Backbone as numpy.savetxt, mean C-alpha at the origin, in Angstrom:
# Nx Ny Nz CAx CAy CAz Cx Cy Cz
16.04 16.28 2.85 15.34 16.85 4.18 14.30 16.19 4.62
13.32 16.00 3.58 12.09 15.28 3.93 12.40 13.92 4.40
13.46 13.33 3.75 13.74 11.94 4.16 14.25 11.81 5.59
15.00 12.83 5.96 15.50 12.93 7.26 14.53 13.13 8.31
13.49 13.95 8.06 12.26 14.15 8.97 11.60 12.85 9.05
11.42 12.20 7.96 10.65 10.90 7.99 11.40 9.87 8.72
12.60 9.79 8.65 13.41 8.99 9.40 13.32 9.06 10.94
13.43 10.37 11.31 13.38 10.76 12.53 12.01 10.50 13.31
10.84 10.75 12.59 9.52 10.50 13.13 9.42 8.93 13.17
9.96 8.23 12.14 9.63 6.76 12.32 10.35 6.06 13.50
11.34 6.76 13.98 11.82 6.18 15.43 10.72 6.03 16.45
9.64 6.77 16.43 8.77 6.75 17.48 7.78 5.68 17.11
7.75 5.06 16.08 6.73 4.13 15.67 7.19 2.63 15.88
8.40 2.29 16.33 8.86 0.90 16.49 8.33 0.46 17.71
8.23 -0.92 17.80 7.82 -1.50 18.93 8.71 -1.22 20.17
9.92 -1.01 20.07 10.86 -0.67 21.03 12.12 -0.07 20.55
12.92 0.72 21.37 14.00 1.29 20.80 15.07 0.36 20.02
15.10 -0.96 20.60 16.16 -1.86 19.89 15.72 -2.15 18.62
14.38 -2.30 18.19 14.01 -2.30 16.84 14.43 -1.26 15.97
14.25 0.03 16.67 14.53 1.35 15.80 16.03 1.18 15.52
16.95 0.70 16.19 18.33 0.70 15.96 18.65 -0.39 14.79
17.76 -1.28 14.67 18.09 -2.35 13.59 18.03 -1.55 12.22
17.28 -0.61 12.07 17.10 0.17 10.55 18.37 0.85 10.51
19.25 1.15 11.47 20.46 1.96 11.18 21.21 1.21 10.20
21.13 -0.15 9.95 21.88 -0.81 8.95 21.75 -0.03 7.78
20.65 0.36 7.35 20.38 1.22 6.09 21.18 0.52 4.80
20.70 -0.54 4.53 21.17 -1.15 3.26 20.98 -0.34 1.96
21.78 -0.55 1.02 21.74 0.35 -0.18 20.50 -0.33 -1.21
20.07 0.40 -2.06 19.16 -0.09 -3.07 19.77 -1.11 -3.79
21.04 -0.91 -4.08 21.84 -2.16 -4.87 21.71 -3.44 -4.20
22.05 -3.34 -2.75 22.03 -4.52 -2.08 20.58 -5.34 -1.93
19.54 -4.38 -1.81 18.19 -5.05 -1.78 17.85 -5.62 -3.07
18.22 -4.93 -4.27 17.69 -5.55 -5.54 18.61 -6.72 -5.97
19.89 -6.84 -5.29 20.62 -7.99 -5.64 20.03 -9.15 -4.87
19.48 -8.95 -3.63 18.77 -10.02 -2.81 17.44 -10.26 -3.60
16.82 -9.38 -4.12 15.41 -9.59 -4.78 15.78 -10.46 -6.10
16.81 -10.20 -6.76 17.13 -10.94 -8.00 17.47 -12.38 -7.66
18.15 -12.61 -6.69 18.55 -14.00 -6.16 17.13 -14.60 -5.85
16.36 -13.91 -5.10 15.02 -14.68 -4.63 14.24 -15.12 -5.89
14.17 -14.12 -6.85 13.28 -14.46 -8.09 13.84 -15.36 -9.23
15.09 -15.74 -9.02 15.75 -16.56 -10.03 15.03 -17.76 -10.34
14.47 -18.62 -9.35 13.87 -19.86 -9.68 12.53 -19.60 -10.46
11.99 -18.26 -10.26 10.70 -17.94 -11.13 10.78 -17.72 -12.58
12.09 -17.39 -12.93 12.34 -17.16 -14.40 11.66 -16.00 -15.03
11.44 -14.96 -14.04 10.85 -13.65 -14.60 11.96 -12.86 -15.25
11.45 -11.92 -16.06 12.45 -11.08 -16.82 12.97 -10.19 -15.73
14.37 -10.41 -15.54 15.23 -9.73 -14.40 15.43 -8.28 -14.79
15.23 -7.81 -16.07 15.44 -6.28 -16.36 14.40 -5.45 -15.45
13.29 -6.21 -15.09 12.47 -5.37 -14.32 12.85 -4.96 -12.91
13.84 -5.67 -12.59 14.32 -5.61 -11.22 15.54 -5.06 -11.16
15.83 -3.77 -11.59 16.99 -3.21 -11.59 17.08 -2.28 -10.28
18.21 -1.57 -10.11 18.48 -0.85 -9.07 18.70 0.72 -9.40
18.11 1.13 -10.47 18.28 2.57 -10.89 16.89 3.30 -10.91
17.11 4.63 -10.40 15.79 5.40 -10.48 14.82 5.25 -9.43
15.16 4.64 -8.36 14.24 4.47 -7.33 14.43 5.61 -6.24
13.35 6.00 -5.57 13.27 6.91 -4.48 13.14 6.11 -3.26
13.71 6.60 -2.06 13.63 5.91 -0.73 12.69 6.74 0.17
11.76 5.94 0.59 10.80 6.49 1.75 10.97 6.11 2.90
12.12 5.41 3.32 12.26 5.08 4.67 12.99 3.71 4.67
13.07 2.86 5.78 13.72 1.71 5.79 12.92 0.78 6.66
12.93 -0.40 6.12 12.29 -1.63 6.92 12.85 -1.80 8.20
12.26 -2.60 8.98 12.76 -3.07 10.38 14.16 -3.69 10.14
14.37 -4.34 9.16 15.75 -5.06 9.03 16.66 -4.19 8.16
16.37 -2.92 7.89 17.22 -1.91 7.30 17.19 -1.88 5.73
16.20 -2.61 5.19 16.06 -2.46 3.64 15.26 -1.26 3.25
15.76 -0.62 2.06 15.11 0.69 1.64 13.76 0.43 1.22
12.92 1.26 1.49 11.44 1.15 1.13 11.23 1.96 -0.20
11.13 1.26 -1.35 11.24 1.93 -2.53 9.95 2.59 -2.99
10.04 3.62 -3.87 8.95 4.03 -4.58 9.37 4.82 -5.90
8.49 4.98 -6.81 8.85 5.61 -8.14 7.64 6.54 -8.38
7.96 7.60 -9.09 6.81 8.60 -9.50 7.07 9.02 -10.93
5.96 9.50 -11.34 6.06 10.19 -12.77 4.84 11.15 -12.87
4.96 12.20 -13.74 4.04 13.17 -13.91 4.15 14.31 -13.07
2.98 15.10 -13.04 2.87 16.39 -12.26 2.32 16.21 -11.00
3.15 16.36 -9.74 2.63 16.27 -8.49 1.54 17.15 -8.04
1.36 18.30 -8.87 0.21 19.26 -8.64 -1.02 18.84 -9.44
-1.10 17.71 -10.25 -2.14 17.44 -10.94 -3.39 17.07 -10.23
-4.60 17.27 -10.67 -5.75 16.85 -10.05 -6.16 15.44 -10.07
-5.26 14.56 -10.71 -5.43 13.19 -10.78 -4.19 12.44 -10.37
-4.26 12.04 -9.14 -3.24 11.49 -8.33 -3.35 10.01 -7.90
-2.48 9.03 -8.28 -2.68 7.79 -8.05 -1.64 7.11 -7.27
-1.91 6.19 -6.26 -0.94 5.61 -5.60 -1.21 3.96 -5.72
-0.07 3.15 -6.14 -0.23 1.78 -6.24 0.80 1.29 -5.15
0.19 0.32 -4.44 0.98 -0.39 -3.27 1.13 -1.99 -3.54
2.18 -2.46 -3.63 2.17 -3.83 -4.05 3.07 -4.69 -3.07
2.83 -5.95 -2.92 3.54 -6.76 -2.09 3.60 -6.41 -0.63
2.61 -6.11 0.01 2.35 -5.91 1.40 2.63 -7.07 2.21
2.28 -8.20 1.59 2.53 -9.62 2.41 3.66 -10.37 1.61
4.66 -10.54 2.28 5.89 -11.12 1.70 5.70 -12.34 1.11
4.76 -13.13 1.43 4.55 -14.53 0.84 3.61 -14.58 -0.44
3.10 -13.41 -0.90 2.35 -13.20 -1.92 3.38 -12.79 -3.13
3.89 -13.81 -3.95 4.90 -13.41 -4.77 4.37 -12.85 -6.09
3.25 -13.07 -6.57 2.84 -12.61 -7.88 2.67 -11.02 -7.75
2.30 -10.46 -6.59 2.18 -8.94 -6.47 3.58 -8.21 -6.55
4.52 -9.03 -6.28 5.96 -8.54 -6.43 6.36 -8.28 -7.90
5.97 -9.30 -8.65 6.14 -9.12 -10.18 5.30 -7.99 -10.61
4.08 -7.90 -10.28 3.09 -6.85 -10.69 3.66 -5.45 -10.39
4.14 -5.14 -9.17 4.62 -3.88 -8.82 5.83 -3.48 -9.69
6.81 -4.27 -9.81 7.94 -3.96 -10.73 7.67 -3.86 -12.17
6.82 -4.77 -12.50 6.45 -4.76 -13.94 5.65 -3.49 -14.20
4.84 -3.15 -13.34 3.95 -2.06 -13.54 4.88 -0.60 -13.86
5.82 -0.53 -13.08 6.70 0.59 -13.29 7.32 0.73 -14.74
7.79 -0.55 -15.18 8.36 -0.50 -16.50 7.25 -0.29 -17.63
6.02 -0.85 -17.41 4.84 -0.67 -18.22 4.58 0.87 -18.32
4.63 1.58 -17.36 4.30 2.95 -17.44 5.40 3.79 -18.06
6.66 3.35 -17.82 7.91 4.05 -18.46 7.74 3.85 -19.92
7.20 2.72 -20.43 7.34 2.52 -21.80 5.98 3.18 -22.50
5.29 3.75 -21.70 4.02 4.62 -22.12 3.98 5.87 -21.56
4.79 6.96 -21.94 4.88 8.12 -21.50 3.60 8.95 -21.36
2.72 8.61 -22.21 1.44 9.29 -22.31 0.48 8.99 -20.95
0.95 7.88 -20.41 0.05 7.61 -19.22 0.18 8.54 -18.14
1.53 9.25 -18.12 1.51 10.07 -16.93 1.11 11.60 -17.49
0.77 11.71 -18.56 0.39 13.15 -19.02 -0.90 13.53 -18.20
-0.67 14.93 -17.62 -1.74 15.48 -16.79 -2.08 14.61 -15.65
-1.18 13.83 -15.17 -1.49 13.02 -13.97 -0.27 12.89 -13.15
-0.31 12.27 -11.95 0.86 12.05 -11.01 0.58 10.54 -10.61
1.52 9.80 -10.83 1.38 8.35 -10.34 2.77 7.95 -9.35
2.22 7.32 -8.29 3.21 6.75 -7.29 3.12 5.20 -7.32
4.24 4.55 -7.38 4.22 3.06 -7.40 5.26 2.75 -6.22
4.78 1.90 -5.25 5.63 1.33 -4.12 5.52 -0.20 -4.49
6.60 -0.80 -5.25 6.49 -2.05 -5.69 6.74 -3.16 -4.65
7.39 -2.79 -3.53 7.71 -3.77 -2.58 7.65 -3.37 -1.28
6.29 -3.18 -0.74 6.08 -2.54 0.55 6.81 -3.33 1.69
6.79 -4.69 1.57 7.49 -5.54 2.56 8.52 -6.36 2.16
9.73 -5.71 2.08 11.00 -6.37 1.48 11.35 -7.36 2.48
11.19 -7.19 3.90 11.86 -8.11 4.79 10.96 -9.36 4.77
9.64 -9.35 4.50 8.86 -10.47 4.49 9.12 -11.35 3.22
9.29 -10.63 2.09 9.58 -11.26 0.81 10.89 -12.00 0.82
11.89 -11.53 1.52 13.29 -12.11 1.49 13.47 -13.14 2.62
12.50 -13.15 3.61 12.72 -13.87 4.70 12.28 -15.37 4.48
13.13 -16.35 4.74 12.88 -17.94 4.64 12.87 -18.11 3.18
12.66 -19.21 2.80 12.80 -19.68 1.38 11.52 -19.22 0.68
10.35 -19.22 1.32 8.99 -18.86 0.72 8.45 -17.49 1.04
9.30 -16.76 1.79 8.83 -15.48 2.35 7.81 -15.77 3.52
7.33 -14.70 4.08 6.47 -14.60 5.06 5.32 -13.49 5.03
4.15 -13.70 5.31 3.13 -12.74 5.15 3.68 -11.39 5.99
4.16 -11.63 7.22 4.31 -10.50 8.00 5.62 -9.90 7.77
5.98 -8.76 8.54 7.22 -8.11 8.49 8.32 -8.71 9.29
9.46 -8.15 9.47 10.44 -8.74 10.25 10.08 -8.81 11.58
9.24 -8.01 12.13 8.67 -8.04 13.46 7.53 -8.95 13.61
7.16 -9.83 12.63 6.20 -10.63 12.53 4.86 -9.94 12.75
4.56 -8.87 12.28 3.41 -8.04 12.23 2.76 -8.01 10.89
1.36 -8.19 10.83 0.75 -8.13 9.73 0.46 -6.58 9.30
1.09 -6.32 8.18 1.06 -4.87 7.94 -0.34 -4.34 7.44
-1.31 -5.32 7.11 -2.50 -4.98 6.71 -3.50 -5.07 8.01
-3.00 -5.10 9.18 -3.78 -5.03 10.39 -3.10 -3.95 11.28
-2.22 -3.11 10.83 -1.46 -2.30 11.56 -1.74 -0.79 11.62
-2.71 -0.41 10.58 -3.03 0.94 10.46 -3.77 1.59 11.65
-3.69 2.78 11.95 -4.59 3.41 13.11 -5.87 3.68 12.54
-6.73 2.81 12.80 -8.29 2.88 12.55 -9.02 3.16 13.98
-10.19 3.87 13.82 -10.90 4.19 15.05 -11.03 2.96 16.04
-11.27 1.87 15.50 -11.69 0.78 16.41 -10.50 -0.08 16.70
-9.26 0.39 16.35 -8.16 -0.65 16.45 -7.87 -1.02 18.01
-7.83 0.00 18.93 -7.44 -0.16 20.20 -8.40 -1.15 20.86
-9.62 -1.10 20.56 -10.73 -1.85 21.15 -10.89 -3.32 20.48
-10.61 -3.41 19.24 -11.03 -4.54 18.47 -9.91 -5.34 17.83
-8.81 -4.81 17.55 -7.70 -5.39 16.81 -7.26 -6.74 17.41
-6.89 -6.73 18.74 -6.49 -7.88 19.45 -7.48 -8.85 19.74
-8.62 -8.29 19.94 -9.74 -9.17 20.15 -10.09 -10.15 18.91
-10.10 -9.41 17.86 -10.45 -10.23 16.50 -9.28 -11.20 16.28
-8.10 -10.72 16.65 -6.87 -11.58 16.36 -7.12 -12.85 17.19
-7.55 -12.80 18.45 -7.61 -13.96 19.21 -8.81 -14.89 18.96
-9.92 -14.12 18.63 -11.18 -14.80 18.53 -11.41 -15.49 17.03
-10.99 -14.71 16.10 -11.18 -15.08 14.74 -10.07 -15.85 14.21
-8.81 -15.53 14.54 -7.54 -15.97 14.05 -6.81 -16.92 14.85
-7.42 -17.13 16.07 -6.70 -18.04 17.09 -5.28 -17.63 17.52
-5.13 -16.39 17.40 -3.67 -15.78 17.68 -2.56 -16.26 16.72
-3.07 -16.64 15.45 -1.97 -17.11 14.37 -1.14 -15.93 14.21
0.17 -16.05 14.17 1.09 -15.07 14.07 0.89 -14.37 12.70
0.55 -15.04 11.82 0.58 -14.30 10.38 -0.56 -13.13 10.41
-1.36 -13.07 11.33 -2.42 -12.08 11.38 -2.26 -11.05 12.57
-1.09 -11.18 13.16 -0.87 -10.45 14.41 -0.79 -8.87 14.01
-1.67 -7.96 14.71 -1.70 -6.61 14.36 -0.71 -5.60 14.86
0.14 -6.23 15.73 1.12 -5.45 16.42 0.78 -5.03 17.85
1.74 -4.63 18.72 1.43 -4.12 19.97 0.51 -2.87 20.00
0.74 -2.12 19.00 -0.02 -0.85 18.91 -0.19 -0.53 17.49
-1.05 0.37 17.10 -1.34 0.60 15.73 -0.08 1.62 15.35
0.17 1.50 13.97 1.23 2.46 13.36 2.63 2.07 14.00
2.75 0.92 14.50 4.00 0.65 15.15 5.15 0.14 14.22
4.84 -0.01 12.96 5.72 -0.56 12.01 6.31 0.36 11.02
7.61 0.47 10.67 8.02 1.47 9.53 7.40 1.33 8.27
6.88 0.10 7.84 6.45 -0.13 6.56 4.92 0.54 6.50
4.34 0.54 7.79 3.14 1.18 7.87 3.23 2.64 7.76
4.04 3.11 8.53 4.39 4.52 8.40 4.86 5.00 6.98
5.58 4.21 6.17 5.89 4.38 4.88 4.72 4.56 4.00
3.71 3.70 4.17 2.36 3.86 3.31 1.73 5.00 3.50
1.55 5.31 4.97 0.76 6.45 5.53 1.55 7.83 4.86
2.81 7.81 4.96 3.65 8.94 4.42 3.34 9.27 2.84
3.34 8.12 2.10 2.96 8.33 0.68 1.55 8.80 0.41
0.63 8.43 1.11 -0.71 9.01 1.13 -0.70 10.45 1.51
0.05 10.82 2.48 0.07 12.19 2.99 0.88 13.16 2.20
2.09 12.59 1.87 3.17 13.50 1.08 2.54 13.90 -0.25
1.85 12.86 -0.91 1.39 13.15 -2.24 -0.06 13.40 -2.48
-0.85 13.44 -1.38 -2.15 13.81 -1.32 -2.86 13.07 -2.48
-2.62 11.73 -2.52 -3.47 11.03 -3.62 -4.87 11.00 -3.53
-5.47 10.78 -4.69 -7.01 10.75 -4.89 -7.44 9.38 -4.90
-6.69 8.45 -5.18 -7.12 6.97 -5.31 -5.91 6.13 -5.13
-6.24 4.85 -4.63 -5.25 3.98 -4.17 -5.62 2.57 -4.89
-4.63 2.02 -5.35 -4.65 0.62 -5.78 -3.79 -0.29 -4.98
-4.15 -1.32 -4.16 -3.25 -2.13 -3.49 -3.38 -3.63 -4.11
-2.19 -4.21 -4.37 -2.14 -5.36 -5.02 -1.76 -6.56 -4.19
-2.61 -7.58 -4.09 -2.34 -8.84 -3.22 -2.67 -10.12 -3.86
-2.64 -11.16 -3.37 -3.16 -12.46 -3.91 -3.31 -13.38 -2.72
-4.16 -14.58 -2.88 -4.65 -15.11 -4.06 -6.12 -15.27 -4.00
-6.85 -14.36 -3.83 -8.34 -14.62 -3.64 -9.20 -14.54 -4.95
-8.31 -14.00 -6.02 -9.21 -13.89 -7.23 -10.27 -12.86 -7.20
-10.15 -11.75 -6.61 -11.38 -10.83 -6.45 -10.92 -9.33 -6.48
-11.75 -8.41 -6.68 -11.39 -6.97 -6.68 -12.35 -6.41 -5.55
-11.88 -5.91 -4.71 -12.62 -5.23 -3.61 -12.44 -3.73 -3.58
-13.38 -3.08 -2.96 -13.48 -1.59 -2.87 -13.90 -1.16 -1.48
-13.14 -0.03 -1.17 -13.60 0.70 0.09 -13.47 2.11 -0.21
-14.42 2.86 0.30 -14.33 4.32 -0.07 -15.36 5.06 0.66
-15.52 6.29 0.33 -16.34 7.15 1.21 -17.89 6.79 0.88
-18.75 7.32 1.79 -20.15 6.97 1.76 -20.90 8.31 1.77
-21.90 8.54 0.95 -22.56 9.72 0.84 -23.47 9.91 2.27
-23.65 11.09 2.59 -24.37 11.37 3.71 -25.67 12.09 3.38
-26.78 11.89 3.84 -28.02 12.62 3.38 -27.92 14.07 3.79
-28.28 14.89 2.77 -28.23 16.22 2.97 -26.89 16.87 2.58
-25.82 16.11 2.24 -24.47 16.64 1.99 -24.37 16.24 0.49
-24.66 17.32 -0.30 -24.68 16.97 -1.73 -23.26 16.93 -2.22
-22.22 17.60 -1.75 -20.81 17.52 -2.03 -20.32 16.19 -1.92
-20.49 15.71 -0.72 -20.13 14.45 -0.48 -20.72 13.33 -1.21
-22.06 13.65 -1.55 -22.75 12.67 -2.33 -22.09 12.55 -3.59
-21.76 13.67 -4.36 -21.33 13.76 -5.64 -19.96 13.09 -5.69
-19.24 13.27 -4.66 -17.75 12.83 -4.58 -17.84 11.24 -4.49
-18.68 10.82 -3.58 -18.74 9.24 -3.34 -19.41 8.58 -4.60
-20.18 9.32 -5.24 -20.83 8.76 -6.48 -19.60 8.65 -7.65
-18.68 9.59 -7.64 -17.58 9.55 -8.48 -16.65 8.44 -8.17
-16.30 8.20 -6.87 -15.41 7.18 -6.32 -15.98 5.91 -6.73
-17.35 5.70 -6.56 -17.88 4.39 -6.84 -17.96 4.13 -8.40
-17.97 5.14 -9.12 -17.84 4.98 -10.54 -16.65 4.46 -10.96
-15.51 4.85 -10.36 -14.14 4.48 -10.54 -14.14 2.99 -10.41
-14.66 2.51 -9.28 -14.85 1.07 -8.91 -15.56 0.30 -10.08
-16.64 0.78 -10.45 -17.37 0.08 -11.56 -16.53 -0.09 -12.87
-15.82 1.19 -13.24 -15.18 1.06 -14.55 -13.98 0.06 -14.47
-13.27 0.04 -13.28 -12.14 -0.91 -13.09 -12.58 -2.40 -13.07
-13.72 -2.59 -12.38 -14.40 -3.94 -12.45 -14.75 -4.43 -13.85
-15.26 -3.43 -14.57 -15.59 -3.60 -16.02 -14.42 -4.11 -16.86
-13.41 -3.35 -16.45 -12.15 -3.54 -17.38 -11.33 -4.62 -16.90
-11.70 -5.43 -15.95 -10.80 -6.49 -15.57 -11.76 -7.69 -15.30
-12.34 -8.22 -16.31 -13.32 -9.27 -16.21 -12.71 -10.63 -15.61
-11.26 -10.61 -15.57 -10.68 -11.85 -15.05 -10.95 -12.08 -13.50
-11.29 -10.95 -12.90 -11.38 -10.91 -11.37 -13.00 -10.46 -11.00
-13.39 -11.25 -10.03 -14.67 -11.12 -9.60 -14.75 -10.10 -8.47
-15.70 -9.18 -8.63 -15.98 -8.12 -7.61 -16.46 -8.78 -6.45
-16.00 -8.47 -5.19 -16.50 -9.02 -3.98 -16.17 -8.10 -2.91
-17.29 -7.64 -2.19 -17.21 -6.66 -1.12 -16.63 -7.51 0.25
-15.34 -7.43 0.33 -14.59 -8.52 1.32 -14.92 -7.91 2.80
-15.01 -6.55 2.99 -15.17 -5.89 4.11 -13.78 -5.47 4.59
-13.84 -4.75 5.84 -12.57 -4.20 6.28 -12.29 -4.87 7.66
-11.04 -4.66 8.06 -10.63 -5.19 9.46 -9.99 -3.94 10.18
-9.95 -4.13 11.45 -9.25 -3.07 12.22 -7.73 -3.04 11.81
-7.28 -1.85 11.35 -5.92 -1.66 10.89 -5.68 -2.01 9.60
-6.68 -2.37 8.69 -6.46 -2.66 7.29 -6.45 -1.36 6.44
-5.80 -1.32 5.29 -5.61 -0.18 4.38 -6.94 0.19 3.89
-7.95 -0.70 3.57 -9.16 -0.37 3.09 -9.89 0.30 4.25
-9.78 -0.01 5.37 -10.41 0.77 6.47 -9.85 2.03 6.59
-8.48 2.17 6.73 -7.87 3.30 6.97 -7.97 4.44 5.96
-7.59 4.00 4.78 -7.62 4.98 3.69 -9.06 5.15 2.96
-9.81 3.95 2.80 -10.99 4.12 2.23 -12.11 4.66 3.14
-12.35 4.01 4.34 -13.46 4.42 5.21 -13.12 5.56 6.00
-11.84 5.55 6.52 -11.51 6.73 7.48 -11.14 8.06 6.85
-10.28 7.88 5.76 -9.81 9.15 5.06 -10.78 9.51 3.97
-11.67 8.51 3.47 -12.52 8.83 2.29 -11.86 8.89 1.00
-10.71 8.01 0.93 -9.87 8.04 -0.40 -10.40 6.66 -1.05
-10.89 6.60 -2.30 -11.35 5.47 -2.73 -10.18 4.48 -3.15
-10.24 3.19 -2.33 -9.22 2.24 -2.21 -9.61 1.00 -2.90
-8.93 0.52 -4.03 -9.24 -0.72 -4.61 -8.09 -1.65 -4.22
-8.71 -2.90 -3.91 -7.63 -3.94 -3.60 -7.99 -5.04 -4.53
-6.75 -5.40 -5.39 -6.68 -6.43 -6.35 -6.16 -7.63 -5.72
-6.94 -8.69 -5.70 -6.39 -10.05 -5.27 -6.25 -10.79 -6.42
-4.88 -11.03 -6.88 -4.64 -11.88 -8.06 -5.02 -13.35 -7.75
-5.30 -14.06 -8.88 -5.89 -15.46 -8.61 -4.98 -16.35 -7.86
-3.66 -16.23 -7.89 -2.79 -17.17 -7.14 -1.56 -16.60 -6.85
-0.74 -17.18 -5.94 0.74 -16.90 -5.74 1.70 -17.76 -6.48
1.10 -18.49 -7.62 1.96 -19.14 -8.52 2.76 -18.26 -9.36
4.10 -18.24 -9.17 4.99 -17.26 -9.86 5.08 -17.35 -11.25
4.84 -18.60 -11.78 4.84 -18.84 -13.33 3.62 -18.06 -13.96
2.71 -17.74 -13.18 1.29 -17.12 -13.80 1.36 -15.65 -13.63
2.43 -15.09 -13.05 2.50 -13.66 -12.76 2.33 -12.83 -14.11
3.13 -13.20 -15.18 3.03 -12.38 -16.29 1.57 -12.39 -16.88
0.89 -13.53 -16.84 -0.45 -13.60 -17.35 -1.41 -12.76 -16.60
-1.21 -12.74 -15.15 -2.00 -11.95 -14.39 -1.86 -10.55 -14.63
-0.61 -10.01 -14.86 -0.37 -8.59 -15.06 -1.00 -8.28 -16.52
-0.86 -9.11 -17.62 -1.61 -8.88 -18.97 -2.92 -8.80 -18.70
-3.52 -9.66 -17.90 -5.23 -9.50 -17.58 -5.54 -8.10 -16.94
-4.58 -7.44 -16.30 -4.89 -6.26 -15.63 -4.44 -5.03 -16.39
-3.83 -5.19 -17.54 -3.36 -3.87 -18.17 -4.37 -2.93 -18.54
-5.59 -3.24 -18.98 -6.56 -2.46 -19.26 -7.18 -1.81 -18.00
-7.37 -2.59 -16.89 -7.75 -2.01 -15.65 -6.64 -1.08 -15.08
-5.34 -1.23 -15.36 -4.36 -0.18 -14.94 -4.72 1.21 -15.66
-4.84 1.03 -16.89 -5.19 2.13 -17.70 -6.35 2.91 -17.25
-7.29 2.13 -17.00 -8.62 2.91 -16.50 -8.34 3.54 -15.19
-7.77 2.81 -14.22 -7.41 3.34 -12.92 -6.59 4.70 -13.06
-5.54 4.70 -13.87 -4.78 5.83 -13.79 -5.53 6.97 -14.56
-6.29 6.78 -15.56 -6.99 7.71 -16.42 -8.11 8.33 -15.66
-8.74 7.66 -14.74 -10.06 7.95 -14.17 -9.72 9.24 -13.22
-10.49 10.21 -13.46 -10.30 11.57 -12.57 -11.64 11.66 -11.63
-11.28 11.50 -10.41 -12.28 11.66 -9.32 -12.88 13.02 -9.38
-14.05 13.06 -9.48 -14.74 14.51 -9.76 -15.36 15.01 -8.31
-15.54 16.15 -8.28 -16.25 16.91 -7.05 -15.59 16.53 -5.80
-14.38 16.56 -5.78 -13.62 16.29 -4.44 -13.79 17.37 -3.49
-14.56 17.25 -2.48 -14.90 18.37 -1.53 -13.55 18.80 -0.80
-13.28 20.07 -0.79 -12.08 20.63 -0.23 -11.97 20.10 1.44
-13.36 20.24 2.00 -13.40 19.86 3.49 -12.90 18.47 3.76
-13.18 17.53 2.81 -13.00 16.20 2.97 -11.52 15.87 2.93
-10.82 16.53 1.95 -9.46 16.46 1.87 -8.79 17.01 3.17
-9.22 18.19 3.67 -8.67 18.69 4.85 -8.78 17.84 6.00
-10.00 17.27 6.06 -10.42 16.44 7.23 -9.38 15.17 7.12
-9.04 14.69 6.01 -8.24 13.54 5.87 -6.89 13.74 6.35
-6.29 15.02 6.07 -5.00 15.41 6.36 -4.86 15.61 7.82
-5.95 16.28 8.42 -5.88 16.31 9.90 -6.00 15.00 10.54
-6.72 14.12 10.17 -6.73 12.80 10.75 -5.56 12.20 10.75
-4.74 12.14 9.62 -3.38 11.53 9.59 -2.43 12.20 10.64
-2.40 13.62 10.69 -1.64 14.37 11.53 -1.92 14.06 12.98
-3.28 14.09 13.20 -3.65 13.76 14.62 -3.34 12.41 15.14
-3.28 11.52 14.06 -2.80 10.13 14.35 -1.30 10.11 14.76
-0.68 10.61 13.89 0.87 10.79 14.12 1.26 11.41 15.46
0.56 12.50 15.77 0.88 13.33 16.99 0.29 12.43 18.18
-0.55 11.63 17.97 -1.09 10.85 19.08 -0.13 9.62 19.41
0.51 9.05 18.34 1.43 8.09 18.36 2.64 8.39 19.16
3.04 9.63 18.75 4.43 10.10 19.42 4.16 10.39 20.88
3.00 10.94 21.16 2.71 11.18 22.67 2.64 9.90 23.48
2.06 8.81 22.80 1.97 7.49 23.55 3.52 6.87 23.86
4.36 6.98 22.70 5.64 6.34 22.84 6.51 7.17 23.78
6.33 8.50 24.01 6.95 9.18 24.87 6.66 9.01 26.42
5.49 8.39 26.72 5.08 8.23 27.98 5.89 7.05 28.52
């Protein structure tokens, strides 16, 4: 029932109705994973990580590929984590990372004790499978890390694209915010599971970035919460010495802007050192301790009003988008 509701809502988010009908192909998980295994064959990765069993479907991409996720633990836990991987289809090392992480957690059942973990290993399947080397953007040629509805999107997203990126297609934010099913999928995961922290895996900048809530003078609850979020950042940075911490900043429509700044959910962005497929196993090994720290860390002093505000913002954004598309 939830999936049907999600798919109905997602029709309002496409660039136009013709794009919406493309998703009616609704390829199977088996079809998707067959294509993925064909794509990774030259990389000589362990193909057993890329199986077609046990996945949940949170929607469909523009080209009808299932948007996969996997969960473990107690969804009512006070420690809920979300991992998003392969948002950009030409960043191949995060693809390995996402699928490998699921098997890594499965082999360590205690990781999920008293926690809830959600992993979406291939957020942008169309981009990964398109062309011989994949493409940063999705099937609509939209950069999914510039498409979230953030407060300044309408005013600044296209201006930044023109002035900073000279209208290069790989950074195109879309005609309007939240116009892509893959964006909707990520927002749905955040809302559906009310996650407390997010890890997004990219490449190849060799850094670890953080976006999250900021304390406000006189607001002791928010101060305690933001300090706990910042402590998460410090501990993950300490556990992953192979990556340098760098405050990269946010962009109109980026996940760090939307989830970290707008919703107040601590959001860590891992930029693996390269997109060289042969290095993917090493990068994952370097991050194992950081994974454990991320999952184990319990965000303290979560103000109830902050969580409620975040949910209201998500719902208001969705209602606003539906209203725009109906006009």
